[in-house]
C-alpha positions, 0 to 999 in steps of 0.5 A, a space after each residue: 880468356 886469360 883467367 880461364 886458362 890460368 884456372 885450367 893451369 891450376 886444375 892441370 897441376 892437381 890432375 897431374 899430381 893425382 895421375 902421377 901418383 896413380 901411375 907410380 902406384 899401379 905400375 910400380 908398387 902394386 906387388 908389394 914385396 915382390 920384385 918387378 921385371 920388365 915383362 910385369 911392368 909391360 903387362 900392367 902397362 897394356 891394360 886400358 886403364 893404365 894406357 888411358 891414365 898415361 895419355 891423361 898424364 901426357 896431355 895434362 903435362 903438355 898443357 901445364 908445361 906449354 901454358 907455363 912457357 906462354 905465361 912466362 912469355 906474356 910477362 914480357 911486353 909483346 905485341 898482339 902479333 908476337 903473342 899469336 905467333 908464340 901461341 900458335 907455335 906452342 900449340 903446334 909443338 904441343 900437338 906434335 908431342 902429344 901425337 908422338 907420345 900417344 903413338 909411342 905409348 901404343 907402339 911400345 905396348 903393341 895395343 893398336 
């Protein structure tokens, strides 16, 4: 299982780089030469494509960060019980942050 999750860690890094580039490009630089204001950015953010992109960015960012923390923990000699507890804690934290982030995104854009 560790080889599979390690591979997903690398895939998530690539997806994060692509998604972050797309997010910044679409949201902040698509009107070259024209100044952006809050209402322009919010209008773009309300599109289904950017909402989906931001959710993708959130999910892969959380996976990448939390699996990175778990990998650091695995570097210490710990028993199976400690690994299960830490993994369970990180899963709960990740699901909590994902839920809060997705709710916040929809709340900010009023796209319920």
